[in-house]
Phi, psi and omega in degrees: 000008182289336177295348180256004181303327182290346176253359175294133178085348180284150177289133180268118182272324187204152172234126174259128176253126178238186180284114184055030179203139168241149176241117176269125178251122181258163186300334185270018180063038174254156184230139175237122182256121172252123181232166177244120169229122186056038176077009178237152177282135179232138182235136173230137180244157180229112184293165178297000000 
């Protein structure tokens, strides 16, 4: 989980909902994509 340390404590600005995916947008312009694949949650982050 160390790859998500950069978003810990960051203010959440927006949540966008898509088909089989939600995107969390944080104050420092980082994005966290949460998807469902094969019945499991999968997370990918994109640094600023």
